[in-house]
N, C-alpha and C positions, 0 to 999 in steps of 0.2 A: 596339322602335327600336333599329338596330344602332349600334355605336360610330362608324363613319364618318357615319351619317345624323346622330347627335347633334353631332359635331365641326362638319359643315357647317352645322348649325341655329346652332351657338354662334357660327360666323363670320357667318352671316346676320344675327345677332341685334346685330352690330355689335362684337363682341369679337374684334378682329383681333391681340390680343396673343400672346404667347409661349405661354400655356396652350391657347389654342385651336389655335394651330399643332401644338403638341405632341400634343395629342388627335388631331389629323388625321393626324399622321404616325405615331403609336402605332397608329392604326386600320388604316394601309396600308402600314406599313414593309415587310412581309413580301412584299406584291405589287409595290411598288415596286422593291424589291431583286431580286425574280424577273423583272421586266421589264428592268431594268438588265442584269442578268446574261444574260437572254436575247438582248440586242440586242449586247451585248460580245463574248459566247460566239460568236454568229453571225458576226461580222466577225474573230475571232480564234481560231480552233479550237486549242487547245493553246497558247494564249498566255498571258501574264500578264494577269489581269483582275481589276480593282478596282472591283467594283459598288458596294461600300459607300461608297468615295470620291464616285462619282456621286450617290447617294442622299443622303449628308451634305451635299454641296455644294449639292445643291438644297434640302434643308431650310434651310440658312443662307440662300439667295436667297428663299424663302417668307417667312422672318423679315423680310428687308429690304425685302419688298415694302410700298408704301404702303398700299395697300387691296386686300383679296383678296374677289371676288364671285363664290363658287362656289355655283352652284345645286344640282348633284347630283354623283353619282359619275361620270358621263360627262364632266361638265363639269371636275371635279378633275383626271381622268386625261389630258383633252386639256391641261389646263394645265401639270400635271407633266411631261408629254411635251415641251411646249415649253421648260420650264425644263431638263431633262435635255439638250436639243438646245444650249442656250445654253452650260452648263457644258462640254459635249464640245467644242463649237467655240470657246470662250474657250481651253481647253488646248491645244487644236489650233493656234491662232494664235500663243500665246505659244511653243510648240515650234517653231513655223516660223520665228519671230523669233530664237528661240536659235540655231537652224541658220545663220541669215544674219549672226551675229556678235552678235547681243544679249546683254546681260550682266544680263539679268532674272534674278532667283533665284526660281524656281517653288515655292511652297509649296502642297501640298495636304492634306488631312486622311488620305490614306493613302499608302501606297507603290506605285510602279508605274503610275500613272494617266499620269504624263508620257510614259513610256515607250511605253504602249500607244497613246496619242493621237498621238504623234510619227509615228508610222508612217502616219497619216491625213492625209498632205499634201492629199488631196482635199477634205477636210471645211470649209476655209473658202471654197473655191469653191462648193461645194455650198451653203454658207450664204449667200453672195451670190446665187446662183441662186434660192434659196427665198425670199429677200427681194424680188427681182423678181417671181416667181410669185405672191407675197401681195399684191402690188398688182392683180394680175390675178383670182387665184381662192382667196381665203383658206382655203376649204374644202379644196382640194387640199394646201395647205400643212399645214393640221391632220391630213389623212391621211398625209401623209409622215412628220409628226412621230410619229403613233402607230405606223405600220408600221415605219419606219426607225430612229428614235430610241428609240422605246419597245419596238419589237421584238414587237408584237402581231401575232397572225394576222388573216386577213381575217374571220375569224368573231368573234374578238375586238374589232376595231374596228366591225363591224356592231352588235355588242351594245352598245357604249359610246357609238355616234353613233345608235342606233336607226334604222338603215337596212338593207336587205338586204345579204347577203354578195355577191350578184352587182353591186349597185350600188357595192359598195367595191371589187370586183374590177375593174369597168370604171373607177371613178375612179382608183384605183391604176395601172393601165395608161396612162391619160392623163397622170397625174402624172409617171410614169417617162418617157414619151416627150417631153413639154415640158422636163423636166429635162435630159434627155440632149442635147436640141437646144440648151438654153441653154448646158450645158458644153462642147459640141463648138464653139460659136462662140467661146468662151473660149480655146479651147486648141490 
């Protein structure tokens, strides 16, 4: 039994404490960091990228979750991509508020994430569009989180969701078109 499988079994047995979450993150830290880096690097070639902060902020949110019900590897990474999305969106919203004269002091676990996300003024609008889409088709939102926020390839998403790469490509195109339509209506 692998380390991730043991950590998930520990969570399923009702142990949602720090030790279980530590085991989970120890088992997946490298992959989470790779996914965050892949996503942020795709958006910021040559820019200041702080993937460690995204993963560590996600860890803190996992610790703060009241109840984690993660069945398997795919479910864990789907949930982790949703958490990473919320980390990035929250920081983008705070940065936008600061640009509008807000006097909030932003504290993160690393340096540079604020500057990285501050350039993503579109992220709060994208989050609003994703929230609207979730009411219509939650599967499309999960796909966007895995592709856009976690930076997974079509093949990786297919493996995580246990569907064909062709289905992922079709759903990805549908999600992109719906979101483009939603975003063009706003702006």
